[in-house]
Backbone bond lengths (Angstrom), bond angles and torsions (degrees), N, CA, C in turn:
res aa  C-N    CA-C-N  psi(-1)  N-CA   C-N-CA  omega(-1)  CA-C   N-CA-C  phi
1 M - - - 1.457 - - 1.567 107.46 -
2 G 1.349 116.06 143.68 1.480 119.59 -179.49 1.467 114.57 -66.01
3 H 1.305 113.76 137.81 1.484 121.50 -177.13 1.661 109.20 -60.92
4 D 1.336 116.35 -25.67 1.472 116.47 177.69 1.555 111.28 -63.75
5 R 1.285 115.77 -36.38 1.452 124.92 -176.82 1.593 106.69 -71.68
6 I 1.253 116.45 -41.33 1.489 120.90 -177.79 1.544 109.74 -74.61
7 R 1.342 118.07 -38.30 1.434 122.44 -172.74 1.548 109.26 -53.59
8 G 1.308 120.08 -47.16 1.529 123.82 -175.32 1.507 107.48 -71.45
9 N 1.302 121.98 -7.38 1.542 122.59 -175.97 1.477 110.48 -129.92
10 L 1.252 121.03 6.47 1.427 124.04 178.88 1.584 115.14 -55.26
11 D 1.326 113.47 -45.70 1.498 117.11 177.76 1.482 109.54 -58.36
12 L 1.300 118.51 -51.16 1.496 120.56 176.78 1.504 112.05 -52.97
13 L 1.358 121.54 -47.46 1.384 121.87 -180.00 1.452 111.96 -63.34
14 L 1.274 123.53 -41.55 1.429 126.10 -175.90 1.563 109.35 -69.98
15 L 1.337 114.02 -43.11 1.518 114.73 175.51 1.490 113.01 -62.30
16 S 1.312 116.35 -32.82 1.387 117.87 -179.59 1.479 110.19 -70.18
17 I 1.352 122.69 -41.54 1.417 126.49 176.85 1.552 109.87 -61.86
18 L 1.252 119.39 -41.09 1.480 123.19 -179.24 1.586 109.15 -73.90
19 S 1.354 117.26 -20.40 1.514 113.60 -179.39 1.553 110.78 -67.26
20 A 1.364 118.22 -19.13 1.478 122.39 176.66 1.486 110.34 -73.13
21 G 1.340 119.06 -17.77 1.470 121.38 174.52 1.539 109.93 141.83
22 P 1.343 118.00 170.03 1.376 122.10 -176.21 1.583 113.78 -56.46
23 A 1.328 116.42 148.50 1.450 116.06 -177.52 1.500 107.72 -159.10
24 H 1.372 115.78 151.21 1.467 116.34 173.60 1.567 106.79 -89.34
25 G 1.275 112.24 169.77 1.550 116.57 -166.54 1.522 114.90 -62.90
26 Y 1.410 117.10 -35.27 1.411 119.18 175.64 1.564 114.10 -64.14
27 H 1.378 112.84 -38.27 1.406 116.77 174.70 1.543 114.32 -65.05
28 V 1.278 115.24 -33.74 1.492 119.28 -179.29 1.602 105.83 -67.03
29 I 1.337 115.66 -43.18 1.416 119.15 -178.93 1.577 109.67 -61.17
30 T 1.287 115.91 -49.99 1.460 119.80 -173.61 1.629 107.44 -70.24
31 A 1.284 120.10 -32.92 1.433 120.32 -179.78 1.546 105.45 -71.80
32 L 1.304 121.61 -39.00 1.453 124.24 -175.99 1.635 105.02 -63.70
33 K 1.283 117.09 -42.55 1.509 119.40 -177.33 1.523 108.70 -71.38
34 A 1.402 118.38 -39.42 1.464 118.90 178.69 1.481 113.34 -64.52
35 R 1.407 114.48 -47.86 1.467 119.73 -178.28 1.528 114.25 -62.22
36 S 1.394 115.57 -29.45 1.444 119.03 177.78 1.483 112.70 -93.65
37 E 1.314 120.43 9.69 1.493 124.92 179.91 1.543 108.54 56.49
38 G 1.370 115.37 44.10 1.422 119.67 176.75 1.520 118.08 83.73
39 E 1.299 114.91 -7.61 1.508 117.67 -178.50 1.631 112.56 -64.76
40 F 1.412 111.51 -37.98 1.455 116.57 179.76 1.442 111.45 -105.32
41 D 1.270 118.27 82.88 1.430 124.17 178.12 1.606 108.64 -103.44
42 L 1.308 113.97 79.29 1.457 119.35 -170.17 1.531 109.69 -91.19
43 A 1.387 113.67 150.92 1.411 120.05 178.29 1.571 111.39 -80.75
44 E 1.291 116.12 157.09 1.500 122.12 173.85 1.505 110.20 -51.38
45 G 1.319 115.44 -40.10 1.508 118.62 -178.12 1.442 117.32 -66.34
46 T 1.379 112.95 -11.34 1.418 116.79 178.00 1.594 108.32 -99.92
47 V 1.266 111.47 -38.60 1.553 115.03 -170.01 1.609 107.61 -80.41
48 Y 1.282 118.87 -46.14 1.434 117.34 -173.22 1.506 115.88 -60.83
49 P 1.413 118.31 -42.32 1.424 121.37 175.70 1.506 109.71 -63.64
50 A 1.302 122.21 -39.46 1.477 122.27 176.54 1.555 108.61 -63.32
51 L 1.254 120.28 -43.20 1.485 121.40 178.13 1.520 111.98 -63.48
52 H 1.304 119.85 -32.90 1.382 124.41 177.57 1.548 110.63 -72.73
53 G 1.309 113.30 -34.88 1.524 119.71 175.79 1.523 110.36 -67.23
54 L 1.331 116.35 -42.11 1.434 117.99 179.69 1.545 110.10 -68.71
55 E 1.274 116.85 -32.04 1.480 119.25 177.77 1.532 109.50 -69.27
56 A 1.315 118.34 -44.09 1.446 123.43 176.64 1.545 114.18 -59.37
57 G 1.299 113.18 -32.06 1.440 123.05 -178.99 1.596 113.29 -81.93
58 G 1.316 113.26 -4.30 1.513 123.27 -178.47 1.560 115.19 75.79
59 L 1.346 112.72 15.03 1.451 119.08 -179.39 1.539 114.41 -86.59
60 V 1.311 112.62 -20.49 1.451 122.33 -176.98 1.598 112.13 -135.69
61 D 1.247 122.12 136.46 1.390 125.35 174.38 1.529 109.67 -106.58
62 S 1.265 116.72 152.86 1.557 114.59 173.49 1.564 106.67 -149.97
63 D 1.377 109.80 165.17 1.486 119.45 172.29 1.553 105.74 -160.01
64 W 1.310 113.62 165.06 1.401 119.77 178.60 1.518 113.91 -82.24
65 Q 1.273 116.02 138.04 1.501 120.30 -178.50 1.478 109.47 -143.38
66 A 1.354 121.40 161.06 1.383 126.35 171.66 1.521 109.59 -86.70
67 V 1.245 117.57 116.10 1.520 123.28 -177.75 1.494 109.20 -127.45
68 E 1.385 114.37 117.42 1.452 118.78 -178.61 1.517 113.44 55.09
69 G 1.333 115.19 35.82 1.457 121.76 178.03 1.529 114.97 79.48
70 R 1.317 115.88 9.72 1.487 118.48 177.93 1.475 107.96 -127.80
71 R 1.300 116.28 153.15 1.449 123.82 177.57 1.539 108.04 -85.14
72 R 1.346 112.96 120.27 1.521 120.01 -175.85 1.474 109.30 -132.83
73 R 1.369 118.38 154.12 1.363 124.12 174.01 1.559 103.85 -86.68
74 V 1.297 115.95 128.45 1.494 122.82 -173.97 1.563 103.62 -111.80
75 Y 1.332 115.91 126.84 1.437 121.51 -179.61 1.543 109.18 -105.33
76 R 1.373 110.26 149.60 1.523 115.82 -177.50 1.523 103.90 -146.98
77 L 1.300 114.82 145.30 1.385 122.13 175.23 1.561 114.46 -67.79
78 S 1.319 119.46 129.17 1.467 121.31 177.15 1.501 107.26 -84.02
79 D 1.306 112.09 177.38 1.572 119.08 178.25 1.456 105.14 -65.97
80 A 1.247 121.66 -46.72 1.558 123.54 178.01 1.518 108.03 -61.38
81 G 1.305 121.60 -36.58 1.472 120.69 179.53 1.485 110.37 -71.86
82 A 1.298 122.31 -31.75 1.436 121.81 171.37 1.513 111.70 -64.53
83 R 1.288 120.67 -39.83 1.412 123.55 179.28 1.544 109.26 -67.32
84 E 1.389 118.46 -42.94 1.358 122.38 178.73 1.551 111.86 -63.50
85 L 1.328 117.23 -40.25 1.381 119.34 176.37 1.489 113.39 -62.20
86 A 1.306 117.83 -42.31 1.510 119.94 175.73 1.566 111.06 -57.57
87 D 1.365 111.82 -49.28 1.465 114.82 178.50 1.506 116.66 -62.04
88 Q 1.379 120.36 -43.95 1.372 122.67 177.47 1.525 111.33 -66.25
89 T 1.270 118.27 -36.22 1.467 119.36 -178.96 1.620 108.48 -68.60
90 A 1.234 117.16 -38.48 1.456 117.62 175.38 1.544 111.80 -62.68
91 Q 1.329 116.24 -44.08 1.497 121.63 176.78 1.510 112.46 -57.79
92 W 1.392 112.38 -45.50 1.459 118.54 -174.76 1.594 107.06 -67.36
93 R 1.267 118.44 -41.54 1.490 119.80 179.32 1.507 111.01 -61.24
94 R 1.353 120.00 -44.35 1.450 120.35 178.13 1.518 109.94 -61.91
95 F 1.316 116.50 -46.05 1.496 123.09 178.85 1.493 110.03 -56.36
96 S 1.323 116.34 -51.41 1.466 122.81 -178.05 1.587 113.72 -59.46
97 V 1.371 114.46 -40.50 1.468 119.93 178.09 1.536 106.79 -61.72
98 A 1.417 113.08 -50.24 1.463 117.19 -177.08 1.513 110.86 -57.00
99 V 1.312 120.51 -48.00 1.438 125.56 -173.82 1.520 107.75 -63.01
100 D 1.407 114.78 -45.23 1.476 119.78 175.05 1.542 114.56 -57.71
101 S 1.344 111.47 -37.11 1.506 115.28 177.08 1.531 112.23 -64.40
102 V 1.246 116.07 -34.58 1.516 121.16 -177.46 1.579 107.98 -79.52
103 I 1.275 119.16 -42.31 1.533 118.12 -173.00 1.491 113.51 -108.40
104 G 1.298 117.65 -3.38 1.457 121.66 -178.01 1.512 115.57 -54.16
105 G 1.311 119.68 -33.73 1.430 120.96 178.10 1.467 115.67 -86.04
106 L 1.305 117.43 -1.33 1.502 120.40 179.89 1.515 110.39 -77.74
107 A 1.313 115.11 141.50 1.466 117.83 174.94 1.539 112.13 -92.47
Protein backbone atom coordinates (compact mmCIF):
# COMPACT_ATOMS: atom_id res chain seq x y z
CA MET A 1 0.00 0.00 0.00
CA GLY A 2 1.28 3.47 -0.84
CA HIS A 3 2.96 5.43 1.91
CA ASP A 4 0.82 8.47 1.05
CA ARG A 5 -2.30 6.58 2.11
CA ILE A 6 -0.66 5.35 5.30
CA ARG A 7 0.83 8.73 6.22
CA GLY A 8 -2.54 10.36 6.89
CA ASN A 9 -3.60 7.42 9.05
CA LEU A 10 -0.38 6.43 10.78
CA ASP A 11 -1.36 7.91 14.14
CA LEU A 12 -4.61 5.94 14.10
CA LEU A 13 -2.74 2.73 13.25
CA LEU A 14 -0.12 3.22 15.97
CA LEU A 15 -2.68 4.15 18.62
CA SER A 16 -4.64 1.05 17.68
CA ILE A 17 -1.59 -1.19 18.08
CA LEU A 18 -0.85 0.35 21.49
CA SER A 19 -4.47 -0.13 22.61
CA ALA A 20 -3.59 -3.84 22.97
CA GLY A 21 -1.04 -2.92 25.66
CA PRO A 22 2.40 -1.38 26.16
CA ALA A 23 5.02 -2.24 23.55
CA HIS A 24 8.50 -1.27 22.45
CA GLY A 25 8.96 0.25 19.01
CA TYR A 26 10.08 -2.89 17.20
CA HIS A 27 7.06 -4.77 18.57
CA VAL A 28 4.80 -1.98 17.28
CA ILE A 29 6.36 -2.35 13.83
CA THR A 30 5.99 -6.14 13.75
CA ALA A 31 2.44 -6.05 15.16
CA LEU A 32 1.43 -3.51 12.52
CA LYS A 33 2.83 -5.73 9.78
CA ALA A 34 1.22 -8.88 11.23
CA ARG A 35 -2.21 -7.33 11.82
CA SER A 36 -2.23 -5.91 8.28
CA GLU A 37 -1.13 -9.25 6.79
CA GLY A 38 2.04 -7.63 5.47
CA GLU A 39 0.44 -4.57 3.88
CA PHE A 40 1.96 -2.16 6.41
CA ASP A 41 5.65 -3.05 6.46
CA LEU A 42 6.97 0.26 7.73
CA ALA A 43 10.56 1.26 8.37
CA GLU A 44 11.83 2.30 11.79
CA GLY A 45 12.48 5.74 10.30
CA THR A 46 8.74 6.11 9.75
CA VAL A 47 7.42 4.61 12.98
CA TYR A 48 9.78 6.00 15.62
CA PRO A 49 9.33 9.68 14.67
CA ALA A 50 5.56 9.13 14.66
CA LEU A 51 5.71 7.56 18.14
CA HIS A 52 7.79 10.51 19.36
CA GLY A 53 5.21 12.90 17.90
CA LEU A 54 2.38 11.04 19.63
CA GLU A 55 4.31 11.28 22.88
CA ALA A 56 4.96 15.00 22.41
CA GLY A 57 1.23 15.43 21.83
CA GLY A 58 0.37 13.65 25.08
CA LEU A 59 -1.30 10.71 23.34
CA VAL A 60 1.39 8.20 24.28
CA ASP A 61 3.57 7.82 27.37
CA SER A 62 6.88 5.97 27.45
CA ASP A 63 9.69 4.87 29.73
CA TRP A 64 12.78 2.70 29.56
CA GLN A 65 12.40 -0.95 30.54
CA ALA A 66 14.40 -4.14 30.25
CA VAL A 67 12.76 -6.25 27.54
CA GLU A 68 14.23 -9.60 26.54
CA GLY A 69 17.47 -8.64 28.26
CA ARG A 70 17.77 -5.32 26.42
CA ARG A 71 16.95 -1.80 27.50
CA ARG A 72 14.10 -0.52 25.33
CA ARG A 73 11.70 2.38 25.33
CA VAL A 74 8.21 1.03 25.97
CA TYR A 75 5.22 3.04 24.73
CA ARG A 76 1.71 2.97 26.16
CA LEU A 77 -1.53 4.70 25.30
CA SER A 78 -2.36 7.63 27.58
CA ASP A 79 -5.93 8.49 28.59
CA ALA A 80 -5.88 11.27 25.99
CA GLY A 81 -4.59 8.75 23.45
CA ALA A 82 -7.48 6.39 24.17
CA ARG A 83 -9.94 9.23 23.59
CA GLU A 84 -8.14 10.23 20.39
CA LEU A 85 -8.19 6.62 19.19
CA ALA A 86 -11.95 6.42 19.72
CA ASP A 87 -12.47 9.71 17.86
CA GLN A 88 -10.19 8.81 14.94
CA THR A 89 -11.72 5.33 14.68
CA ALA A 90 -15.22 6.80 14.41
CA GLN A 91 -14.02 9.28 11.75
CA TRP A 92 -12.27 6.51 9.80
CA ARG A 93 -15.36 4.30 9.85
CA ARG A 94 -17.55 7.13 8.51
CA PHE A 95 -14.98 7.85 5.80
CA SER A 96 -14.62 4.17 4.88
CA VAL A 97 -18.38 3.71 4.55
CA ALA A 98 -18.62 6.81 2.37
CA VAL A 99 -15.76 5.69 0.08
CA ASP A 100 -17.23 2.20 -0.17
CA SER A 101 -20.59 3.73 -1.09
CA VAL A 102 -18.96 5.57 -3.99
CA ILE A 103 -16.68 2.81 -5.31
CA GLY A 104 -18.49 -0.28 -4.04
CA GLY A 105 -20.21 -0.95 -7.36
CA LEU A 106 -17.05 -0.65 -9.41
CA ALA A 107 -15.44 -3.77 -10.80
